[in-house]
C-alpha positions in Angstrom: 0.0 0.0 0.0 2.9 2.3 0.8 4.2 1.8 -2.8 0.8 2.8 -4.2 0.7 6.0 -2.2 4.2 6.8 -3.4 3.2 6.2 -7.0 0.1 8.3 -6.6 2.3 11.2 -5.2 4.8 10.8 -8.0 1.9 10.8 -10.6 0.5 14.0 -9.1 3.9 15.6 -9.1 4.4 14.5 -12.7 1.1 16.0 -13.7 2.1 19.3 -12.2 5.4 19.2 -14.0 3.8 18.3 -17.3 1.4 21.3 -17.0 4.5 23.5 -16.4 6.2 21.9 -19.3 3.3 22.6 -21.6 3.3 26.3 -20.6 7.1 26.4 -21.2 6.8 24.8 -24.6 4.0 27.2 -25.6 6.5 30.1 -24.9 9.1 28.6 -27.2 9.7 30.4 -30.5 12.0 28.9 -33.2 13.1 30.2 -36.6 14.0 28.0 -39.5 15.9 29.1 -42.6 16.4 28.0 -46.1 18.4 29.1 -49.1 21.3 30.5 -47.0 18.9 32.6 -44.9 17.0 34.3 -47.8 13.8 32.7 -46.5 12.9 32.2 -42.8 9.9 31.2 -40.9 9.1 31.5 -37.2 7.0 28.9 -35.3 5.5 29.0 -31.8 5.8 26.1 -29.4 2.4 25.0 -30.6 3.6 24.7 -34.1 1.8 27.8 -35.3 3.4 29.8 -38.1 4.1 33.2 -36.6 6.2 34.9 -39.3 7.6 34.5 -42.8 10.5 36.6 -44.1 11.6 36.6 -47.7 14.6 38.4 -49.0 13.5 40.9 -51.7 16.0 39.5 -54.2 13.7 36.4 -54.5 10.6 38.4 -55.4 10.7 37.9 -59.1 7.8 36.3 -60.9 10.0 33.7 -62.7 11.3 32.5 -59.3 7.9 31.7 -57.8 8.5 27.9 -57.6 11.9 28.5 -55.9 10.4 30.8 -53.3 7.6 28.3 -52.5 10.2 25.5 -52.1 12.3 27.6 -49.9 9.4 28.6 -47.6 8.5 24.9 -47.2 12.2 24.1 -46.5 12.4 26.9 -43.9 9.2 25.7 -42.3 10.5 22.1 -42.1 13.7 23.4 -40.6 11.8 25.3 -37.9 9.6 22.3 -37.2 12.7 20.1 -36.7 14.1 22.7 -34.3 10.8 22.8 -32.4 10.6 19.1 -32.1 14.1 18.9 -30.8 13.4 21.6 -28.2 10.3 19.8 -27.1 12.1 16.5 -26.8 14.9 18.2 -24.8 12.4 19.8 -22.4 10.6 16.5 -22.0 13.8 14.6 -21.2 14.7 17.2 -18.6 11.4 16.7 -17.0 11.5 12.9 -17.0 15.2 12.7 -15.8 15.3 10.3 -12.9 11.7 9.2 -13.3 11.4 5.5 -13.0 9.0 4.5 -15.8 8.2 0.9 -16.7 10.1 -0.5 -19.6 8.7 0.7 -23.0 6.8 3.6 -21.5 7.7 7.1 -22.3 6.3 10.6 -21.9 4.2 12.3 -23.2 1.9 9.3 -23.3 
Protein backbone atom coordinates (compact mmCIF):
# COMPACT_ATOMS: atom_id res chain seq x y z
CA UNK A 1 0.00 0.00 0.00
CA UNK A 2 2.94 2.29 0.76
CA UNK A 3 4.20 1.83 -2.82
CA UNK A 4 0.79 2.76 -4.20
CA UNK A 5 0.73 5.98 -2.18
CA UNK A 6 4.24 6.79 -3.39
CA UNK A 7 3.21 6.15 -6.99
CA UNK A 8 0.13 8.35 -6.57
CA UNK A 9 2.26 11.15 -5.15
CA UNK A 10 4.76 10.75 -7.99
CA UNK A 11 1.94 10.80 -10.56
CA UNK A 12 0.50 14.00 -9.06
CA UNK A 13 3.93 15.65 -9.11
CA UNK A 14 4.44 14.54 -12.72
CA UNK A 15 1.06 15.98 -13.69
CA UNK A 16 2.05 19.34 -12.23
CA UNK A 17 5.42 19.20 -13.99
CA UNK A 18 3.76 18.31 -17.31
CA UNK A 19 1.43 21.32 -16.98
CA UNK A 20 4.46 23.52 -16.39
CA UNK A 21 6.24 21.93 -19.34
CA UNK A 22 3.28 22.60 -21.62
CA UNK A 23 3.32 26.27 -20.60
CA UNK A 24 7.07 26.43 -21.16
CA UNK A 25 6.78 24.80 -24.59
CA UNK A 26 4.01 27.23 -25.56
CA UNK A 27 6.48 30.05 -24.90
CA UNK A 28 9.15 28.64 -27.23
CA UNK A 29 9.74 30.40 -30.53
CA UNK A 30 12.00 28.88 -33.20
CA UNK A 31 13.10 30.21 -36.58
CA UNK A 32 14.01 27.99 -39.51
CA UNK A 33 15.90 29.13 -42.57
CA UNK A 34 16.43 27.99 -46.14
CA UNK A 35 18.45 29.13 -49.11
CA UNK A 36 21.27 30.46 -46.95
CA UNK A 37 18.88 32.60 -44.95
CA UNK A 38 16.99 34.27 -47.80
CA UNK A 39 13.78 32.68 -46.50
CA UNK A 40 12.95 32.23 -42.83
CA UNK A 41 9.88 31.18 -40.91
CA UNK A 42 9.11 31.46 -37.22
CA UNK A 43 6.98 28.92 -35.33
CA UNK A 44 5.52 29.02 -31.84
CA UNK A 45 5.85 26.11 -29.44
CA UNK A 46 2.41 24.98 -30.55
CA UNK A 47 3.65 24.71 -34.14
CA UNK A 48 1.75 27.78 -35.33
CA UNK A 49 3.39 29.79 -38.10
CA UNK A 50 4.13 33.19 -36.62
CA UNK A 51 6.20 34.94 -39.29
CA UNK A 52 7.61 34.53 -42.79
CA UNK A 53 10.51 36.62 -44.09
CA UNK A 54 11.57 36.57 -47.73
CA UNK A 55 14.61 38.44 -49.03
CA UNK A 56 13.48 40.95 -51.70
CA UNK A 57 15.97 39.50 -54.19
CA UNK A 58 13.71 36.44 -54.49
CA UNK A 59 10.60 38.36 -55.40
CA UNK A 60 10.73 37.85 -59.14
CA UNK A 61 7.76 36.25 -60.93
CA UNK A 62 9.97 33.71 -62.69
CA UNK A 63 11.29 32.45 -59.33
CA UNK A 64 7.88 31.71 -57.78
CA UNK A 65 8.50 27.95 -57.58
CA UNK A 66 11.88 28.45 -55.94
CA UNK A 67 10.42 30.76 -53.29
CA UNK A 68 7.62 28.30 -52.52
CA UNK A 69 10.16 25.48 -52.12
CA UNK A 70 12.33 27.63 -49.86
CA UNK A 71 9.35 28.55 -47.65
CA UNK A 72 8.53 24.87 -47.23
CA UNK A 73 12.17 24.06 -46.47
CA UNK A 74 12.38 26.86 -43.89
CA UNK A 75 9.16 25.66 -42.27
CA UNK A 76 10.50 22.11 -42.08
CA UNK A 77 13.75 23.42 -40.56
CA UNK A 78 11.82 25.35 -37.91
CA UNK A 79 9.58 22.34 -37.19
CA UNK A 80 12.65 20.15 -36.70
CA UNK A 81 14.10 22.67 -34.26
CA UNK A 82 10.78 22.85 -32.41
CA UNK A 83 10.56 19.06 -32.14
CA UNK A 84 14.13 18.93 -30.80
CA UNK A 85 13.38 21.64 -28.21
CA UNK A 86 10.25 19.82 -27.06
CA UNK A 87 12.15 16.53 -26.79
CA UNK A 88 14.91 18.22 -24.77
CA UNK A 89 12.40 19.79 -22.36
CA UNK A 90 10.59 16.46 -21.96
CA UNK A 91 13.85 14.64 -21.23
CA UNK A 92 14.74 17.24 -18.61
CA UNK A 93 11.36 16.69 -16.97
CA UNK A 94 11.55 12.90 -16.96
CA UNK A 95 15.20 12.65 -15.84
CA UNK A 96 15.34 10.31 -12.86
CA UNK A 97 11.73 9.24 -13.26
CA UNK A 98 11.40 5.49 -13.03
CA UNK A 99 9.03 4.54 -15.83
CA UNK A 100 8.18 0.94 -16.68
CA UNK A 101 10.14 -0.48 -19.65
CA UNK A 102 8.73 0.65 -22.99
CA UNK A 103 6.80 3.56 -21.47
CA UNK A 104 7.69 7.15 -22.30
CA UNK A 105 6.26 10.62 -21.90
CA UNK A 106 4.21 12.26 -23.18
CA UNK A 107 1.87 9.29 -23.30
